N, C-alpha and C positions, 0 to 999 in steps of 0.2 A: 504492498500498500505505498502512498505517494503520502510524503512527511511535509508536513504545511512551509519547513523549509523548503524546500527542494525546487529546483527552477524546473521551468520548462521546460526548456535545453536537456536536463538533465532524463526528465521525461521520457522524452524523446526517443535518445538515445537506450532506453533503457525499453522502450516499445520495438524499436530495431532490433534490437538484441533478442525480445522474446521472441520476433516475426521469424525471425535467421533460426532460433532454436527451436520452436513449431516447425518450421519446413525438412529441418534436420529427418531425414527417411527414419533411423529409430528412436520416434520420440516416446515415453513411458504412458499411457493413458493419465496415470494420476498425476505425473509431474506437467504431462499435456495441461489438463483440467487446472493446476493451480499457479501457470504459469499465463493462460489463458484469462483465467478469472484478475491478475495482477496487474495484467494488461489491460483490461477494464475500468479497473479503479484509475490507470494511469492516464487513460484519456478520460475520465469525470474531470479528475484534476485538471487538467490541460483544459478542457472548456468550461470548467468555472476560470482560472486563471488570467483565461484570452477575454472572458467576460466580462470581470472584473477590469480589467486592463480596458478592453472597448468602454464600459461605461463612462471610467476617469478620463478618457480621450474625448468620447462627447460634450463630457463635463467641460471641461479645456477649453474646448472648441466656444461650447457658446459662453465661457464666458469672454474669448477671445472676439466673437461676435457683439456683444451687448456693449463692448468695449470697458471692461471690469477687468482690471488686469491684475486685480487683489484676489488672493487667492483664500 
């Protein structure tokens, strides 16, 4: 599971590694399921962080458009 301090970049690198491991020919079913669950948690984490960044960007953009540069 992704920790709160983990970056999106770290999460994406881990997701890439999981995909590599799951596409290997000799994947144990139980281990594959465990990795798949980890991947799902990482995707959820990335979506949440990207959503937060998007909201912050929109807020800052609105402040600029309103002419209020004070945060």
